[in-house]
N, C-alpha and C positions, 0 to 999 in steps of 0.2 A: 660721446661719439668721438670714434678714433680719428685722429690727424691722418691726412693724406701723407704718403712718404715722402714727397717733394716739400712739403710744409716742415717736417721732422726735420729733414737733411738741411733745409735752410736755417732751422733755428740752430741745428748742430754747428753748422759751419759758424754763424753769428757768434755763438760762445765760444769757440775755437779761437776766433779771431780776437776777441775780447780778452782772452787770456793770454795771446801771444807775446812774449818779449823778445828783445833783442839785446844781444852783447855786445858792446863797442869796444874796440881795445885802442891802445897806442895814445901817445900824450896828445897829439893834433886832434884827432879824433873826438876823444874823450872830452878836450878840452871845450871844443866848439859845442859838443852837445850840452855840458856844464852850464855853458853860456847862452844857451837857446832856450828862452821862457815857453816856447811852444813845446818846447820836449820833456815827456812826464819820465821823469826820473826815479828808479826803484832802488838800486843798490850800488855803491860806489867802493872797488877794491883796490887799495894801492898800496905800494912798498913806500917806506920812509921816503927813499930818493924822489919817488914820483910826487908824493903829496908835496916835497918842497917846492918842485917845478909848477905844480898846479893850484897852491894854495889861494892864490887870489880867485882863481875861476870857483875852487871849491867852495870858497867864503861866500861868494857872488850868489852861487846857487843854492844855499842853504842846506846841501845834503851832508850827510854825518858819514865821514868814509870811514871804511873798516881797513885798519894799517896793518899789513902782515909782512912776515917773513919774506924774501923772494925765493926763498926754497919752499915755501908752503904758499905758493900764488895758485890757491885751487878754485878756479871757475871754470865753466862749461864752454871754453873755447878750445880749438884745434892747439895740440901742443906745439906744433911747429910755428903758431901765429907768434909775430913781433910784438908783444904787448906793451914792451918799456915799462912795466911794472903797473899799469893803470888799466881797469877795465869796469865799465858802466853798465849796469842792466837798464834797460829802457823800455819805453811802449813806443811800437811805430808811429812815426808821425803822420797827422790826417791833414791833407792838403785840401781837402773840399773836394766839390765834384767838377767834372771837366768844363763846364761853361765858365764858372768862376775863375777857374785858371787860366781858360783860353781867351778870355776877356779882359783879365786883369794883370797888373804886374809886368815885369819884363822891360824890356825897351820895344819903342815901335821903330820899323814895321813888326808887327808880332811874328816871332819863329817858335815852333814845337819840334821837337824830335820825336817819332815813336818808333819802336823797336818791335821788330816781328822774331820772336824766339831768341834772343840775345841771351844767352843764360850765364856766361861768364861774369862773376862780380867784379872781376878787374877791369874789363871792358866796360861794363855799364858804370862804374865808379869813375874811369876815365871820361866817359861820355858825360856824366854829370858835371864834372869841372870845366868842361869845353862848354856846355850849355849855359853856365853860370857865368863864364867869360863874356860869350856873347850874348847874355841878356835874354836868352830863351826863355818862354814862358814855362815849359815845363820838359820833362823826358816821360815819355810814357809806355808801359810795356804791357803785355796781356799776363794775367794772373797765373796761369800755367805756362809752364815752358819759358821762364824768364828769369831774371837773377832777383830773388826777395831781399829787403833790406836786412844786410848783414855785416857783420864787424870787418870781413873782408872788403865788401863794397866800400863802407864807410873809411874805411883806411886808405884806399885807392882814391876815394873822392876828395880827401884831404880838407874835411870840413864843408864842402858844396853840399853834401848829403843833408846838412841842417839848414841849408838856405835856398837850394834848388828844388822846387816841386817835383817829386818823383811818383806818378799813381800808376797803379795797376789796375788795367781794366779786364771786363770779361771777355769782351768781343773786339778784337782790332776792327775789323771791317766796318761795324756799327759807329764806333769811336771816330773812322775816318771820316764815314757819312755825315755824323754831327757837326764834323769840324767843317766840312763844305758847308752846311746849312749855316755856320756861323761866319762864313765868307773866307774861310780859308782855301787857299790853293793845295792840293797834296800832290807830292810829286814822292815817285818811289826811285830809289837809286837801284839801277841795274847795270853792270859793265857792260853789257852790249846794246845799251840804248843808243839812240843815233843822235840826239840832242843833249847838248850840256845844261848845267842847272842855268847857268848865265843865259843861254839860248832860249831856255824855257820861260824864262822871268823877263826877257827883255822887255822893257815898258811896263813891267808890272812889279817892278820891287817893292813898290809903295802897299801890296798886299800882303795880308797876314799868309804864310806859307808854314805847312807841316812836311816835313821831311822822313821820309820814311826808310828805314833800314832793316836789313836783314841779316841773318846768322851767317858768318863765314861760311862759305862751303855751299850749303842750300839755298842761301840768299831769299828771296821774297816769295811768299807762298802764292800759289797761282789766285787765289781769292784775293790776296792783298794787291796783285798786281792789276787784278782786274776793277778794284776800286778806286786805284789812284787816277787823278786828273791826267796824268803824264809820267814816262817812266825818263827819268836822265842818268847821265853818267858824270864822272868826275872828269874834266879835261887832263890829260897827262901826256908826257914825252917819253917816246921809246918804246920798246916792247913789252914791259913790264907794268901792266895798269891796275894791279890790285893792292888795295890798303886794308891794314887792321880795321874792323869797323869803328873803333873807336878814334882813330885817325880819321877816317872818311867822314863820320860825324863832325869833328871838329872843320876839316876842309870845306865840307857843305854848308856849314852855318856861315862862313867867311864868304864862300862864293855867291850865297843868297842873297847877302845885303847890298 
């Protein structure tokens, strides 16, 4: 009996995901990945200078390094990447399902960042750093139209990618509804919103909160807006009230506490 097309496509996607690998680069990102026991490490390429700086982490990881001439640093990363003589091929991290992450880890009261079509890996990397600093449970983005786990993202995250859950889900609105069922207040950031984050959470800051941020320019999609419990803005002074999305995430996390 011939398998339905949707079953074939699902199996194909599953095989592709299983085969997916990521090249991390830069001393900081590579060191943190080497020292992360949850990270599956496949291949380490380093110059002698980088090996000397990473020797303790390499020994701890048990990975056999390939020491190469700096002029022959041949790994599949962008030629303009500042790799500092170190690149590590890894499998993407598996953080488990949404419920486990939303109810465990981080600090209380729980905070989660949701990203609606934020595709710049540098922005997502910076958001992961802020999420780690403020003890957020997770950063969550849709599988399509979002930044995947890449070397550039890891380098900008400055190690946070190894410690801060980064989940990529299929449907943002469904995830928002699931978080509501788990007791979260879901707030969408929009510059034109009438109330600030502090006003929306007055008397409720002990509740779990999910903060939803959209891409710079288009912002939140209509479906995302409609699924939020409320739209909120970051209070600002003067006539210029726009922040880069990574800065907005940091300020929103601080304002929600």
